[in-house]
N, C-alpha and C positions, 0 to 999 in steps of 0.2 A: 291213171298212173297206179303203180303198185309199190307199196312201201317195202323197203328192204329191212328185214329183221336184223337187229344188231348182231345176233348170233351168226349171221351169214357173212359178216365182214371179217375177212381174214387178217387184214393189216390196215393200219392207218398211217397218214402223214400229217404233219402239222401245217396249218394254213392260218397264219396270224395267231390268234389266241384260241383257235378251235382245232379239233382233230377231224379230218375228213377221210373217207375211205380211200385206200390205195388199191386194194384187191378185195373183190367180192365174189362169193360163190352163190349163184342164184340161177333161176330158170330163164333161159333166153326167150324173149317175147316173139322171136321169129321161129326157131326150130323146136322150142319148148323143151330143150335138153338142159340138164343141170351142168353149168360150166363155171369156170373161174374167169372173171373179167378183171383185167388190169386197166384201171382208169387212167386215161391220158391226162397229162398235166396242163393241157391247153384249155383252161377253164374260160368260159364266157362269164364274166363277172357282172351280175345283175344286181338290182337293188336289194332283193330279199333272198337271192340264191345264186348258186354256181351251177353251170351247165357244162357237161362234157360228154364226149362220145368215145366208144371203144368197140372193137370188133369181137364178135362171138367166135371162139376158137373152133367151133364145130361147123356152123353154116356161113361164117365170115360176114354176116350181115351186121350193120352198125346198130348198136344199142345206145340210147340216150339216157344219161343219169342226171337227176336234178338233186342237188345238195342244198338243203334249206339252212340259211344262216340268220334269218330274221330275228328269231326269239332267243338267240344266244348272246348273253351279255359279254362285253369285251374283257371283263376281269375274271371270267369263269373259264375253267378248262373242261370243256364239254365236247361230246361227240355230236355231230350234226345229223339230223334226220336225212335219210337218203331215199330217193324214189327212182324207179326205172319206168320209162315211158312204155306202157303196155296196153294196147287197144283192147286186149282180151281180159284185162283185169276185172272189168265190171261184170264179166260172166262167171267169175269165181263164186262158188256156192255161198261163201260167207257174205259177199256183197249182195247176193240175190235174196238170201233168207232174212237179212236185216230189214228189208223193205216189205216183208209179208206181215199182215196184221196179227196172225194168231201164233206166231213163233214165241215160245217161252223165253224170257230174257236170260234165265240161267242156262238154257241150251246154247244160246248165242255166245255167252261168256265162256262156257266150257269148250265149245268148238273153236273159238278164237284162240283160247289158251292151248288147245291141242295143236293148232297150226303153228303157233309161235314156238312151242317147245320142239316140235318136229323140225322146223327150220333151223333151230339152234342145235340140232343133233343130240338132244337129250332123250335117249331112247326109253329109259325107265319112266321119265315124266310123260313121254308121249303115250306109253301104255296106260298109265294111270288116268290121263285126261281123256283118252279114247274110250275107256270103260265108263267114265263119267258122262260122256256125250251119249253113249248108248243107253245108259241108265236114265238120263234125262228125257230122251225120246220115248222110252217105254213108259216112264212115269206119267208123261203128258197124256198118253192114250189109255193106260191101265189104271192110273190113280193108285188107290190104296191096295189094289189087287197085286201090285208089283212088289210089295214089301215081303222080304224074306224068300222070294222066289229066285232061283238061278236064272241067268240071262237066257239060257236055252229054252227054259220053260215059258218065260215071258214072251219070247219071240214066237213060240209055238201057238200061244193063245191070242197073239196080237190080232190076227185076222177076224177073230170073233168080236173084237171091240172097235174095229175100224172098217168102214165101208169103202173098200178099195175101188168099187165100181162106180161110186157116186160121181166122181169128176167126169166120167164118160157119159153116164146117164143124164146128167144135168144138161148136156148139149142137145138132147132130144127136143127140149123146149125151144132152144134157139133155132133149130133146123126143122121145126114143124112145117107142114105143107104151106100154110098161109103166113108164116112168119116173115118179117121184112128181110132177114138175112137169107132165107131160102129163096125168096123172090129175086133178090139181088144176084144170087148164084145162078139162077135160071135166066138172068138178064131181063126179067120183067120189071125190075126197078133199077134205077141208076145208083151206082155206088161211088161215094166220094173218096178222096185220098185217105182221110182219117180212118174210114171204115176198112179200106183195103189194108192199111197198116195193122189194124186190129185183127183182120183176117190172117195176115201173115204170122202174127203172134200166135194165133190159134193153131195154125198148121205146125209151127215149131214146137208148141207145147204138146200137141197130139203125138207127133213123131217121137219126141223125147220121152213122153209117158209110156207109149206103147212099144217102142223099139229100142231107143237109146238106153234108158235106165235099166230095163230087164237085161239087155245085152251086156251092159257094164257090170252088173251084179254077177252074171254068169261067168264073165271073163275073170273078174276078181276072185270069185269062188274057186275057179279052176286053178288059178295061180297059187292061192293059199293052200288048196288041197295038195297040189304037186309039191309044194315046199315042205310040207310036213309028212308026206308019205315016204 
């Protein structure tokens, strides 16, 4: 599930002593387009939440919204937390980096803040938090060398302090001629389902590292360059 940022709620209606969304602007989990969803009033009332569906104006597919009511006191006038059912939500970068062991906590906080202010359409705040995310990334790798240096200079020297080839070179040990994985790939050893799942993860990571990420950066660079030329 993906939490709906309160800034993405266009309007509310009252449901008992709480306010629940009536209109939400968010990304459709089907077509991935930004759309305005008008929530239906045919709520399925459950113990801790309300569930309703509505159609995406673009792709016409149904989207499921879950409105949490459990922790809201009856005598309080509060907005309920709302979520949209999205199978791709776990693949969002913020959900991926939070599970990595070496990600600085201040980077995660800054990135989450940048996402929140962007979804709330606070453009100036988004610019400030985006700069903070970039600074946090560079500080993690450059340390004290980043102080007083413009971002362009820090990015220029970043490859000197980061072994970008290491993730690929580390695979050479796993795929050595006599390694168990290499023998499995040559069908000299049997591979169980858990190992095949890990192998599929490896394929996905390799493709993303070598093709997807460089391609995305190139596309984004071209779009930014065209916008300001």
